[in-house]
TORLUMMAR-839809 format. One record per residue (C-alpha): x, y negated, z negated; residue number from 1; residue in one letter. Coordinates in nm, 4 decimals. Example, Ala and Ser with C-alpha at 12.3 -4.5 7.8 and 13.67 -1.06 7.14 Angstrom:
{px:1.2300 | py:0.4500 | pz:-0.7800 | k:1 | r:A}
{px:1.3670 | py:0.1060 | pz:-0.7140 | k:2 | r:S}
% end
This chain:
{px:-5.1189 | py:-0.0839 | pz:5.2760 | k:1 | r:M}
{px:-4.9239 | py:-0.2989 | pz:5.5190 | k:2 | r:R}
{px:-4.5716 | py:-0.4028 | pz:5.4257 | k:3 | r:H}
{px:-4.3481 | py:-0.6689 | pz:5.5721 | k:4 | r:G}
{px:-4.0463 | py:-0.4519 | pz:5.5015 | k:5 | r:S}
{px:-4.0071 | py:-0.0795 | pz:5.5448 | k:6 | r:K}
{px:-3.6614 | py:-0.0581 | pz:5.3920 | k:7 | r:I}
{px:-3.4838 | py:-0.0650 | pz:5.0576 | k:8 | r:D}
{px:-3.1721 | py:-0.2704 | pz:5.1369 | k:9 | r:P}
{px:-2.8714 | py:-0.2487 | pz:4.9089 | k:10 | r:H}
{px:-2.8743 | py:-0.4815 | pz:4.6095 | k:11 | r:N}
{px:-2.5590 | py:-0.6903 | pz:4.6467 | k:12 | r:R}
{px:-2.5037 | py:-0.6908 | pz:4.2694 | k:13 | r:F}
{px:-2.4932 | py:-0.3116 | pz:4.2369 | k:14 | r:E}
{px:-2.1621 | py:-0.1272 | pz:4.2672 | k:15 | r:A}
{px:-2.3262 | py:0.1960 | pz:4.3842 | k:16 | r:I}
{px:-2.4913 | py:0.2037 | pz:4.7256 | k:17 | r:R}
{px:-2.7789 | py:0.4446 | pz:4.7822 | k:18 | r:R}
{px:-2.8774 | py:0.5691 | pz:5.1258 | k:19 | r:E}
{px:-3.2003 | py:0.7591 | pz:5.1902 | k:20 | r:S}
{px:-3.1586 | py:1.0927 | pz:5.3670 | k:21 | r:D}
{px:-3.5044 | py:1.2078 | pz:5.4656 | k:22 | r:L}
{px:-3.4215 | py:1.4395 | pz:5.7550 | k:23 | r:E}
{px:-3.4936 | py:1.7475 | pz:5.5456 | k:24 | r:H}
{px:-3.8363 | py:1.6034 | pz:5.4573 | k:25 | r:L}
{px:-3.9605 | py:1.5330 | pz:5.8091 | k:26 | r:E}
{px:-4.2220 | py:1.8066 | pz:5.7628 | k:27 | r:W}
{px:-4.3653 | py:1.6415 | pz:5.4481 | k:28 | r:D}
{px:-4.5645 | py:1.3586 | pz:5.6040 | k:29 | r:Q}
{px:-4.7669 | py:1.3028 | pz:5.2876 | k:30 | r:E}
{px:-4.4520 | py:1.2324 | pz:5.0847 | k:31 | r:F}
{px:-4.3091 | py:1.0081 | pz:5.3564 | k:32 | r:L}
{px:-4.6311 | py:0.8048 | pz:5.3667 | k:33 | r:R}
{px:-4.6221 | py:0.7736 | pz:4.9886 | k:34 | r:E}
{px:-4.2719 | py:0.6292 | pz:4.9731 | k:35 | r:I}
{px:-4.3326 | py:0.3880 | pz:5.2626 | k:36 | r:S}
{px:-4.6751 | py:0.2721 | pz:5.1407 | k:37 | r:N}
{px:-4.6034 | py:0.1862 | pz:4.7816 | k:38 | r:R}
{px:-4.8511 | py:0.0722 | pz:4.5250 | k:39 | r:K}
{px:-4.8112 | py:-0.2716 | pz:4.3744 | k:40 | r:I}
{px:-4.6631 | py:-0.2759 | pz:4.0258 | k:41 | r:E}
{px:-4.6997 | py:-0.5733 | pz:3.7903 | k:42 | r:Y}
{px:-4.4159 | py:-0.6246 | pz:3.5422 | k:43 | r:I}
{px:-4.4302 | py:-0.8595 | pz:3.2442 | k:44 | r:D}
{px:-4.1714 | py:-1.1347 | pz:3.2312 | k:45 | r:D}
{px:-4.0203 | py:-1.2652 | pz:2.9073 | k:46 | r:A}
{px:-3.8946 | py:-1.6020 | pz:3.0363 | k:47 | r:S}
{px:-3.8731 | py:-1.8771 | pz:2.7769 | k:48 | r:Q}
{px:-3.9108 | py:-2.1585 | pz:3.0295 | k:49 | r:S}
{px:-4.1301 | py:-2.2129 | pz:3.3344 | k:50 | r:I}
{px:-4.0190 | py:-2.5435 | pz:3.4910 | k:51 | r:V}
{px:-3.7106 | py:-2.5163 | pz:3.7119 | k:52 | r:A}
{px:-3.5027 | py:-2.8181 | pz:3.8118 | k:53 | r:E}
{px:-3.3697 | py:-2.8431 | pz:4.1660 | k:54 | r:N}
{px:-3.0662 | py:-3.0449 | pz:4.2719 | k:55 | r:T}
{px:-3.0489 | py:-2.9487 | pz:4.6419 | k:56 | r:S}
{px:-3.0513 | py:-3.2504 | pz:4.8774 | k:57 | r:P}
{px:-3.2517 | py:-3.0409 | pz:5.1282 | k:58 | r:D}
{px:-3.5471 | py:-2.9872 | pz:4.8938 | k:59 | r:I}
{px:-3.7948 | py:-3.2771 | pz:4.8625 | k:60 | r:P}
{px:-3.8881 | py:-3.2113 | pz:4.4990 | k:61 | r:F}
{px:-3.7002 | py:-3.1966 | pz:4.1716 | k:62 | r:R}
{px:-3.9191 | py:-2.9790 | pz:3.9479 | k:63 | r:Y}
{px:-4.1133 | py:-2.6630 | pz:4.0261 | k:64 | r:S}
{px:-4.3235 | py:-2.3927 | pz:3.8610 | k:65 | r:V}
{px:-4.3377 | py:-2.0328 | pz:3.9816 | k:66 | r:N}
{px:-4.5750 | py:-1.8118 | pz:3.7788 | k:67 | r:P}
{px:-4.4674 | py:-1.5003 | pz:3.9724 | k:68 | r:Y}
{px:-4.1445 | py:-1.3446 | pz:4.0997 | k:69 | r:R}
{px:-4.1769 | py:-1.1364 | pz:4.4123 | k:70 | r:G}
{px:-4.4741 | py:-1.1799 | pz:4.6423 | k:71 | r:C}
{px:-4.7508 | py:-0.9481 | pz:4.7597 | k:72 | r:V}
{px:-4.7908 | py:-1.1557 | pz:5.0757 | k:73 | r:H}
{px:-4.4949 | py:-0.9505 | pz:5.2054 | k:74 | r:A}
{px:-4.3725 | py:-1.2009 | pz:5.4666 | k:75 | r:C}
{px:-4.0714 | py:-1.0373 | pz:5.6337 | k:76 | r:A}
{px:-3.8922 | py:-1.3720 | pz:5.6698 | k:77 | r:Y}
{px:-3.9325 | py:-1.4933 | pz:5.3089 | k:78 | r:C}
{px:-3.6184 | py:-1.6747 | pz:5.1925 | k:79 | r:Y}
{px:-3.7028 | py:-1.5839 | pz:4.8306 | k:80 | r:A}
{px:-3.6350 | py:-1.2122 | pz:4.8803 | k:81 | r:R}
{px:-3.2689 | py:-1.2186 | pz:4.7615 | k:82 | r:P}
{px:-3.3834 | py:-1.3617 | pz:4.4281 | k:83 | r:G}
{px:-3.5318 | py:-1.0226 | pz:4.3422 | k:84 | r:H}
{px:-3.1807 | py:-0.8783 | pz:4.3363 | k:85 | r:E}
{px:-3.1040 | py:-1.0779 | pz:4.0207 | k:86 | r:Y}
{px:-3.3728 | py:-0.8688 | pz:3.8491 | k:87 | r:L}
{px:-3.2169 | py:-0.5364 | pz:3.9492 | k:88 | r:G}
{px:-3.4608 | py:-0.4801 | pz:4.2373 | k:89 | r:F}
{px:-3.4081 | py:-0.4938 | pz:4.6126 | k:90 | r:N}
{px:-3.5120 | py:-0.7601 | pz:4.8612 | k:91 | r:A}
{px:-3.7151 | py:-0.5217 | pz:5.0764 | k:92 | r:G}
{px:-4.0041 | py:-0.3110 | pz:4.9527 | k:93 | r:L}
{px:-3.9314 | py:-0.3957 | pz:4.5878 | k:94 | r:D}
{px:-3.9841 | py:-0.7677 | pz:4.6531 | k:95 | r:F}
{px:-4.3389 | py:-0.7140 | pz:4.7759 | k:96 | r:E}
{px:-4.4437 | py:-0.4320 | pz:4.5397 | k:97 | r:T}
{px:-4.2684 | py:-0.5064 | pz:4.2078 | k:98 | r:K}
{px:-4.4255 | py:-0.8358 | pz:4.1042 | k:99 | r:I}
{px:-4.2952 | py:-0.9997 | pz:3.7891 | k:100 | r:V}
{px:-4.5692 | py:-1.1873 | pz:3.6040 | k:101 | r:V}
{px:-4.4929 | py:-1.4802 | pz:3.3739 | k:102 | r:K}
{px:-4.7949 | py:-1.4385 | pz:3.1470 | k:103 | r:R}
{px:-4.6821 | py:-1.7224 | pz:2.9189 | k:104 | r:D}
{px:-4.6604 | py:-1.9734 | pz:3.2059 | k:105 | r:A}
{px:-4.9432 | py:-2.2035 | pz:3.0809 | k:106 | r:P}
{px:-4.8038 | py:-2.2078 | pz:2.7257 | k:107 | r:K}
{px:-4.4511 | py:-2.2736 | pz:2.8540 | k:108 | r:L}
{px:-4.5724 | py:-2.5563 | pz:3.0780 | k:109 | r:L}
{px:-4.7534 | py:-2.7123 | pz:2.7832 | k:110 | r:R}
{px:-4.4341 | py:-2.6881 | pz:2.5808 | k:111 | r:R}
{px:-4.2328 | py:-2.8514 | pz:2.8612 | k:112 | r:F}
{px:-4.4765 | py:-3.1413 | pz:2.8939 | k:113 | r:L}
{px:-4.4559 | py:-3.1941 | pz:2.5172 | k:114 | r:S}
{px:-4.0894 | py:-3.2902 | pz:2.5351 | k:115 | r:K}
{px:-4.0333 | py:-3.6421 | pz:2.4109 | k:116 | r:K}
{px:-3.7840 | py:-3.7148 | pz:2.6879 | k:117 | r:D}
{px:-4.0161 | py:-3.6036 | pz:2.9723 | k:118 | r:W}
{px:-4.0652 | py:-3.8868 | pz:3.2166 | k:119 | r:K}
{px:-4.3568 | py:-3.7778 | pz:3.4357 | k:120 | r:P}
{px:-4.2974 | py:-3.7039 | pz:3.8004 | k:121 | r:E}
{px:-4.4552 | py:-3.4469 | pz:4.0309 | k:122 | r:A}
{px:-4.4062 | py:-3.0767 | pz:3.9611 | k:123 | r:I}
{px:-4.4355 | py:-2.8448 | pz:4.2625 | k:124 | r:T}
{px:-4.6189 | py:-2.5137 | pz:4.2428 | k:125 | r:F}
{px:-4.4643 | py:-2.2506 | pz:4.4736 | k:126 | r:S}
{px:-4.1114 | py:-2.3772 | pz:4.5039 | k:127 | r:G}
{px:-4.0144 | py:-2.0123 | pz:4.5587 | k:128 | r:V}
{px:-4.2945 | py:-1.7541 | pz:4.5742 | k:129 | r:T}
{px:-4.6610 | py:-1.8293 | pz:4.6449 | k:130 | r:D}
{px:-4.8578 | py:-1.9356 | pz:4.3379 | k:131 | r:C}
{px:-5.1828 | py:-1.8179 | pz:4.5033 | k:132 | r:Y}
{px:-5.0621 | py:-1.4755 | pz:4.6112 | k:133 | r:Q}
{px:-5.3082 | py:-1.1875 | pz:4.5423 | k:134 | r:P}
{px:-5.1754 | py:-1.1433 | pz:4.1856 | k:135 | r:A}
{px:-5.3370 | py:-1.4775 | pz:4.1025 | k:136 | r:E}
{px:-5.6848 | py:-1.3275 | pz:4.1472 | k:137 | r:R}
{px:-5.6192 | py:-1.1099 | pz:3.8442 | k:138 | r:E}
{px:-5.3911 | py:-1.3158 | pz:3.6218 | k:139 | r:F}
{px:-5.5140 | py:-1.6725 | pz:3.6948 | k:140 | r:K}
{px:-5.1839 | py:-1.8216 | pz:3.5771 | k:141 | r:L}
{px:-5.1796 | py:-2.0961 | pz:3.8412 | k:142 | r:T}
{px:-5.5327 | py:-2.1947 | pz:3.7453 | k:143 | r:R}
{px:-5.4405 | py:-2.2121 | pz:3.3753 | k:144 | r:Q}
{px:-5.1332 | py:-2.4225 | pz:3.4561 | k:145 | r:C}
{px:-5.3468 | py:-2.6611 | pz:3.6616 | k:146 | r:L}
{px:-5.5822 | py:-2.6916 | pz:3.3648 | k:147 | r:E}
{px:-5.2823 | py:-2.7984 | pz:3.1547 | k:148 | r:V}
{px:-5.1829 | py:-3.0488 | pz:3.4234 | k:149 | r:A}
{px:-5.5360 | py:-3.1911 | pz:3.4297 | k:150 | r:L}
{px:-5.5441 | py:-3.2239 | pz:3.0522 | k:151 | r:E}
{px:-5.2124 | py:-3.4114 | pz:3.0578 | k:152 | r:C}
{px:-5.2781 | py:-3.6012 | pz:3.3809 | k:153 | r:R}
{px:-4.9546 | py:-3.4513 | pz:3.5116 | k:154 | r:Q}
{px:-4.8984 | py:-3.4976 | pz:3.8897 | k:155 | r:P}
{px:-4.8574 | py:-3.1729 | pz:4.0850 | k:156 | r:V}
{px:-4.7933 | py:-3.0545 | pz:4.4386 | k:157 | r:S}
{px:-4.9258 | py:-2.7176 | pz:4.5594 | k:158 | r:I}
{px:-4.7856 | py:-2.5176 | pz:4.8523 | k:159 | r:I}
{px:-4.9619 | py:-2.1974 | pz:4.9572 | k:160 | r:T}
{px:-5.0525 | py:-1.9664 | pz:5.2456 | k:161 | r:K}
{px:-5.3643 | py:-1.8442 | pz:5.0703 | k:162 | r:N}
{px:-5.7192 | py:-1.9784 | pz:5.0913 | k:163 | r:A}
{px:-5.7574 | py:-1.8642 | pz:4.7299 | k:164 | r:L}
{px:-5.6614 | py:-2.2230 | pz:4.6460 | k:165 | r:V}
{px:-6.0289 | py:-2.3097 | pz:4.7060 | k:166 | r:L}
{px:-6.1242 | py:-2.1122 | pz:4.3970 | k:167 | r:R}
{px:-5.9760 | py:-2.3977 | pz:4.1936 | k:168 | r:D}
{px:-6.1310 | py:-2.6765 | pz:4.4008 | k:169 | r:L}
{px:-6.3113 | py:-2.8239 | pz:4.1005 | k:170 | r:E}
{px:-5.9855 | py:-2.8724 | pz:3.9087 | k:171 | r:I}
{px:-5.7986 | py:-2.9957 | pz:4.2158 | k:172 | r:I}
{px:-6.0629 | py:-3.2551 | pz:4.3030 | k:173 | r:T}
{px:-6.0483 | py:-3.3901 | pz:3.9478 | k:174 | r:Q}
{px:-5.6720 | py:-3.4271 | pz:3.9843 | k:175 | r:L}
{px:-5.7185 | py:-3.5901 | pz:4.3241 | k:176 | r:A}
{px:-5.9595 | py:-3.8477 | pz:4.1845 | k:177 | r:S}
{px:-5.6672 | py:-3.9917 | pz:3.9857 | k:178 | r:D}
{px:-5.4041 | py:-3.9469 | pz:4.2602 | k:179 | r:N}
{px:-5.2432 | py:-3.6572 | pz:4.0765 | k:180 | r:L}
{px:-5.2237 | py:-3.3871 | pz:4.3445 | k:181 | r:V}
{px:-5.1039 | py:-3.3071 | pz:4.6955 | k:182 | r:H}
{px:-5.1875 | py:-2.9715 | pz:4.8581 | k:183 | r:V}
{px:-5.0027 | py:-2.8162 | pz:5.1517 | k:184 | r:Y}
{px:-5.1253 | py:-2.5136 | pz:5.3468 | k:185 | r:L}
{px:-4.8578 | py:-2.3162 | pz:5.5268 | k:186 | r:S}
{px:-4.9885 | py:-2.2141 | pz:5.8711 | k:187 | r:I}
{px:-4.7396 | py:-2.0420 | pz:6.1003 | k:188 | r:T}
{px:-4.9654 | py:-1.9235 | pz:6.3837 | k:189 | r:S}
{px:-5.3212 | py:-1.9491 | pz:6.5123 | k:190 | r:L}
{px:-5.2922 | py:-1.5945 | pz:6.6508 | k:191 | r:D}
{px:-5.4507 | py:-1.3747 | pz:6.3842 | k:192 | r:S}
{px:-5.2625 | py:-1.0641 | pz:6.5023 | k:193 | r:E}
{px:-4.9239 | py:-1.2363 | pz:6.4986 | k:194 | r:L}
{px:-5.0014 | py:-1.3877 | pz:6.1594 | k:195 | r:A}
{px:-5.0995 | py:-1.0470 | pz:6.0217 | k:196 | r:R}
{px:-4.7749 | py:-0.9000 | pz:6.1550 | k:197 | r:D}
{px:-4.5602 | py:-1.1767 | pz:6.0046 | k:198 | r:M}
{px:-4.7535 | py:-1.2174 | pz:5.6797 | k:199 | r:E}
{px:-4.9365 | py:-0.8884 | pz:5.6154 | k:200 | r:P}
{px:-5.1373 | py:-0.9850 | pz:5.3082 | k:201 | r:R}
{px:-5.1970 | py:-1.3571 | pz:5.3401 | k:202 | r:T}
{px:-5.5195 | py:-1.5298 | pz:5.4425 | k:203 | r:S}
{px:-5.5908 | py:-1.5281 | pz:5.8159 | k:204 | r:V}
{px:-5.5238 | py:-1.8583 | pz:5.9994 | k:205 | r:P}
{px:-5.8949 | py:-1.9444 | pz:6.0233 | k:206 | r:A}
{px:-5.9294 | py:-1.9149 | pz:5.6448 | k:207 | r:A}
{px:-5.6309 | py:-2.1423 | pz:5.5882 | k:208 | r:R}
{px:-5.7714 | py:-2.4042 | pz:5.8239 | k:209 | r:L}
{px:-6.1036 | py:-2.3759 | pz:5.6416 | k:210 | r:R}
{px:-5.9148 | py:-2.4457 | pz:5.3180 | k:211 | r:A}
{px:-5.7601 | py:-2.7570 | pz:5.4749 | k:212 | r:V}
{px:-6.1046 | py:-2.8730 | pz:5.5866 | k:213 | r:R}
{px:-6.2754 | py:-2.8167 | pz:5.2515 | k:214 | r:E}
{px:-5.9949 | py:-2.9789 | pz:5.0560 | k:215 | r:L}
{px:-5.9962 | py:-3.2796 | pz:5.2872 | k:216 | r:S}
{px:-6.3741 | py:-3.3167 | pz:5.2714 | k:217 | r:Q}
{px:-6.3491 | py:-3.3069 | pz:4.8909 | k:218 | r:S}
{px:-6.1107 | py:-3.6031 | pz:4.8876 | k:219 | r:G}
{px:-5.7923 | py:-3.4041 | pz:4.8296 | k:220 | r:V}
{px:-5.4854 | py:-3.5226 | pz:5.0238 | k:221 | r:P}
{px:-5.3779 | py:-3.2172 | pz:5.2204 | k:222 | r:V}
{px:-5.0946 | py:-3.1465 | pz:5.4600 | k:223 | r:G}
{px:-4.9865 | py:-2.8546 | pz:5.6772 | k:224 | r:V}
{px:-4.6466 | py:-2.6861 | pz:5.6696 | k:225 | r:M}
{px:-4.5419 | py:-2.4804 | pz:5.9709 | k:226 | r:T}
{px:-4.2953 | py:-2.2739 | pz:5.7762 | k:227 | r:A}
{px:-4.1105 | py:-2.1140 | pz:5.9243 | k:228 | r:P}
{px:-4.0738 | py:-2.1922 | pz:6.2899 | k:229 | r:I}
{px:-3.9271 | py:-1.8759 | pz:6.4459 | k:230 | r:I}
{px:-3.7640 | py:-1.9584 | pz:6.7807 | k:231 | r:P}
{px:-3.8993 | py:-1.7335 | pz:7.0526 | k:232 | r:G}
{px:-4.1932 | py:-1.6173 | pz:6.8428 | k:233 | r:L}
{px:-4.4172 | py:-1.9001 | pz:6.7209 | k:234 | r:N}
{px:-4.2430 | py:-2.2210 | pz:6.8349 | k:235 | r:D}
{px:-4.4624 | py:-2.2394 | pz:7.1461 | k:236 | r:S}
{px:-4.7674 | py:-2.2853 | pz:6.9210 | k:237 | r:E}
{px:-4.6534 | py:-2.6179 | pz:6.7744 | k:238 | r:I}
{px:-4.8940 | py:-2.8370 | pz:6.9819 | k:239 | r:P}
{px:-5.1954 | py:-2.6155 | pz:6.9086 | k:240 | r:Q}
{px:-5.1082 | py:-2.5840 | pz:6.5402 | k:241 | r:L}
{px:-5.0837 | py:-2.9598 | pz:6.4938 | k:242 | r:L}
{px:-5.4053 | py:-3.0215 | pz:6.6858 | k:243 | r:E}
{px:-5.5872 | py:-2.7702 | pz:6.4654 | k:244 | r:A}
{px:-5.4368 | py:-2.9282 | pz:6.1528 | k:245 | r:A}
{px:-5.5608 | py:-3.2715 | pz:6.2595 | k:246 | r:K}
{px:-5.9113 | py:-3.1437 | pz:6.3377 | k:247 | r:E}
{px:-5.9254 | py:-2.9773 | pz:5.9947 | k:248 | r:A}
{px:-5.8436 | py:-3.3063 | pz:5.8195 | k:249 | r:G}
{px:-5.4736 | py:-3.2830 | pz:5.7359 | k:250 | r:A}
{px:-5.2944 | py:-3.6084 | pz:5.6531 | k:251 | r:V}
{px:-4.9431 | py:-3.4981 | pz:5.7422 | k:252 | r:T}
{px:-4.7462 | py:-3.2057 | pz:5.8842 | k:253 | r:A}
{px:-4.3903 | py:-3.0781 | pz:5.8550 | k:254 | r:N}
{px:-4.1926 | py:-2.7680 | pz:5.9447 | k:255 | r:Y}
{px:-3.8971 | py:-2.5563 | pz:5.8337 | k:256 | r:I}
{px:-3.6770 | py:-2.3569 | pz:6.0687 | k:257 | r:M}
{px:-3.6477 | py:-1.9852 | pz:5.9986 | k:258 | r:L}
{px:-3.3752 | py:-1.9093 | pz:5.7434 | k:259 | r:R}
{px:-3.2138 | py:-1.5670 | pz:5.7090 | k:260 | r:L}
{px:-2.9897 | py:-1.5919 | pz:5.4012 | k:261 | r:P}
{px:-2.8234 | py:-1.2818 | pz:5.2570 | k:262 | r:L}
{px:-3.0572 | py:-0.9806 | pz:5.2460 | k:263 | r:T}
{px:-3.3373 | py:-1.1569 | pz:5.4333 | k:264 | r:V}
{px:-3.1451 | py:-1.0897 | pz:5.7554 | k:265 | r:E}
{px:-3.1624 | py:-0.7061 | pz:5.7553 | k:266 | r:P}
{px:-3.5253 | py:-0.7128 | pz:5.6370 | k:267 | r:V}
{px:-3.6274 | py:-0.9521 | pz:5.9146 | k:268 | r:F}
{px:-3.4343 | py:-0.7664 | pz:6.1861 | k:269 | r:I}
{px:-3.5837 | py:-0.4294 | pz:6.0834 | k:270 | r:E}
{px:-3.9318 | py:-0.5872 | pz:6.0938 | k:271 | r:W}
{px:-3.8684 | py:-0.7489 | pz:6.4332 | k:272 | r:L}
{px:-3.7448 | py:-0.4237 | pz:6.5873 | k:273 | r:R}
{px:-4.0366 | py:-0.2281 | pz:6.4442 | k:274 | r:R}
{px:-4.3194 | py:-0.4717 | pz:6.5174 | k:275 | r:V}
{px:-4.1974 | py:-0.6742 | pz:6.8184 | k:276 | r:H}
{px:-3.9450 | py:-0.4447 | pz:6.9846 | k:277 | r:S}
{px:-3.9809 | py:-0.6187 | pz:7.3206 | k:278 | r:G}
{px:-3.8835 | py:-0.9586 | pz:7.1792 | k:279 | r:R}
{px:-3.5792 | py:-0.8637 | pz:6.9718 | k:280 | r:V}
{px:-3.3056 | py:-0.9974 | pz:7.1999 | k:281 | r:E}
{px:-3.5014 | py:-1.3118 | pz:7.2883 | k:282 | r:K}
{px:-3.5804 | py:-1.4037 | pz:6.9285 | k:283 | r:V}
{px:-3.2362 | py:-1.3244 | pz:6.7855 | k:284 | r:L}
{px:-3.0703 | py:-1.5043 | pz:7.0761 | k:285 | r:G}
{px:-3.2728 | py:-1.8206 | pz:7.0216 | k:286 | r:R}
{px:-3.2118 | py:-1.8072 | pz:6.6469 | k:287 | r:I}
{px:-2.8369 | py:-1.7953 | pz:6.7144 | k:288 | r:R}
{px:-2.8699 | py:-2.0899 | pz:6.9529 | k:289 | r:E}
{px:-3.0355 | py:-2.2859 | pz:6.6713 | k:290 | r:A}
{px:-2.7774 | py:-2.1771 | pz:6.4127 | k:291 | r:R}
{px:-2.4423 | py:-2.2432 | pz:6.5764 | k:292 | r:G}
{px:-2.4073 | py:-1.8913 | pz:6.7127 | k:293 | r:G}
{px:-2.5002 | py:-1.7241 | pz:6.3852 | k:294 | r:K}
{px:-2.8259 | py:-1.5915 | pz:6.2449 | k:295 | r:L}
{px:-2.8087 | py:-1.8235 | pz:5.9454 | k:296 | r:N}
{px:-2.6457 | py:-2.1440 | pz:5.8321 | k:297 | r:S}
{px:-2.6460 | py:-2.2701 | pz:5.4742 | k:298 | r:S}
{px:-2.4894 | py:-2.6073 | pz:5.5533 | k:299 | r:A}
{px:-2.6524 | py:-2.9009 | pz:5.3775 | k:300 | r:W}
{px:-2.8595 | py:-3.1159 | pz:5.6062 | k:301 | r:G}
{px:-2.9183 | py:-2.8524 | pz:5.8728 | k:302 | r:E}
{px:-3.0258 | py:-2.5322 | pz:5.6990 | k:303 | r:R}
{px:-3.3926 | py:-2.6385 | pz:5.7064 | k:304 | r:M}
{px:-3.3977 | py:-2.7638 | pz:6.0674 | k:305 | r:V}
{px:-3.1105 | py:-2.5950 | pz:6.2498 | k:306 | r:G}
{px:-2.8730 | py:-2.7517 | pz:6.5028 | k:307 | r:S}
{px:-2.8037 | py:-2.7424 | pz:6.8741 | k:308 | r:G}
{px:-3.0229 | py:-2.7603 | pz:7.1835 | k:309 | r:V}
{px:-3.2963 | py:-2.5183 | pz:7.0717 | k:310 | r:V}
{px:-3.3279 | py:-2.6851 | pz:6.7316 | k:311 | r:A}
{px:-3.3459 | py:-3.0269 | pz:6.8974 | k:312 | r:E}
{px:-3.6172 | py:-2.9067 | pz:7.1370 | k:313 | r:Q}
{px:-3.8244 | py:-2.7862 | pz:6.8432 | k:314 | r:I}
{px:-3.7618 | py:-3.1071 | pz:6.6490 | k:315 | r:R}
{px:-3.8601 | py:-3.3245 | pz:6.9466 | k:316 | r:S}
{px:-4.1725 | py:-3.1209 | pz:7.0227 | k:317 | r:T}
{px:-4.2846 | py:-3.1372 | pz:6.6623 | k:318 | r:F}
{px:-4.2174 | py:-3.5100 | pz:6.6403 | k:319 | r:R}
{px:-4.4084 | py:-3.5892 | pz:6.9618 | k:320 | r:V}
{px:-4.7196 | py:-3.3917 | pz:6.8705 | k:321 | r:F}
{px:-4.7136 | py:-3.4986 | pz:6.5071 | k:322 | r:R}
{px:-4.7258 | py:-3.8569 | pz:6.6317 | k:323 | r:H}
{px:-4.9939 | py:-3.7765 | pz:6.8904 | k:324 | r:K}
{px:-5.2266 | py:-3.6332 | pz:6.6266 | k:325 | r:Y}
{px:-5.1479 | py:-3.8926 | pz:6.3602 | k:326 | r:G}
{px:-4.9846 | py:-3.6440 | pz:6.1251 | k:327 | r:L}
{px:-4.6798 | py:-3.8594 | pz:6.0551 | k:328 | r:N}
{px:-4.8452 | py:-4.0440 | pz:5.7676 | k:329 | r:R}
{px:-4.7267 | py:-4.0374 | pz:5.4079 | k:330 | r:E}
{px:-4.9265 | py:-3.8712 | pz:5.1335 | k:331 | r:M}
{px:-5.0702 | py:-4.1185 | pz:4.8800 | k:332 | r:P}
{px:-4.8371 | py:-4.2067 | pz:4.5957 | k:333 | r:A}
{px:-4.8760 | py:-4.0151 | pz:4.2709 | k:334 | r:Y}
{px:-5.0097 | py:-4.2033 | pz:3.9713 | k:335 | r:N}
{px:-4.7643 | py:-4.1209 | pz:3.6923 | k:336 | r:C}
{px:-4.8978 | py:-4.3898 | pz:3.4592 | k:337 | r:D}
{px:-5.1882 | py:-4.1742 | pz:3.3362 | k:338 | r:L}
{px:-4.9693 | py:-3.9055 | pz:3.1818 | k:339 | r:F}
{px:-5.0392 | py:-3.8118 | pz:2.8214 | k:340 | r:R}
{px:-4.8557 | py:-3.5374 | pz:2.6311 | k:341 | r:P}
{px:-5.0616 | py:-3.2284 | pz:2.5467 | k:342 | r:P}
{px:-5.2136 | py:-3.1932 | pz:2.2048 | k:343 | r:L}
{px:-5.0293 | py:-2.9529 | pz:1.9727 | k:344 | r:P}
{px:-5.1924 | py:-2.6198 | pz:1.8957 | k:345 | r:D}
{px:-5.3494 | py:-2.7758 | pz:1.5855 | k:346 | r:S}
{px:-5.5434 | py:-3.0168 | pz:1.8063 | k:347 | r:G}
{px:-5.4162 | py:-3.3134 | pz:1.6017 | k:348 | r:Q}
{px:-5.1979 | py:-3.5898 | pz:1.7396 | k:349 | r:L}
{px:-4.8647 | py:-3.6315 | pz:1.5551 | k:350 | r:P}
{px:-4.8378 | py:-3.9296 | pz:1.3207 | k:351 | r:L}
{px:-4.4762 | py:-4.0048 | pz:1.4113 | k:352 | r:F}
% end
């Protein structure tokens, strides 16, 4: 099994630091393979809420739903990795093999939409980890949540790297017929080998473009996110990516600059040195040029796009080709007027 990370970085909330010392086990290749190729473990979550509210000025949505914590996609650059440390796990191998499953997500979403003070606005699926990661094939929590949204005519936005979204095309097209859904496919490279290196267990680029095409042909407003742009690694593909997005039927396109907050940094650097050893200095150097001399910046207004000459070059290139291919349009407005609260478990509407 391919992993994005090959390390167990220290959890910043733990007082005791553990360091692996495997020198005396160099002869035991079977054991070494076992600890570096871990099986995926699914862990039940006991959360009592499913809709998170965001107040960051850099995030274009207020509410989000994440049926899973951790992600089997195993992208080495994933900004969500440090969140696993709050659960007592690490941001490396644990993040991509210890997947926390919110089995009550559909019930909790129904409960949230039943609130008398809920004023309908779009809820984003995958504000953190991918709602169509491989776990969704088994648990179908995203599908069940979309069924709740359809019942209530609740507007939703979906962001994913996985062509599995097409499994739920029937539900999504019904939402689209009432202007209740936007779908975004994240496509970071057209090079299948580079994509497999960066995102070991996601859909290949051709499958994601096929998803864009089929969604578009079914009347679903669909956009493409190039997230993240990694300076020195995939930024040169921007023109080709946007051309492919246009040909597949995308309405709009946006990007996010690579972010390396907290424990994402050592995971990404270990991956870069292991997988692209010849590009290490070039990539890290260009990242620093786009981050004020550092590998990360959390400053409001620039953490998603960077700053400096390299960041401006990327921004200008993206803007020019987005305009050239007509991908600077707005998604259609959501229709929030159709919302209706879910029926209670009894199936009867309340009298008062």
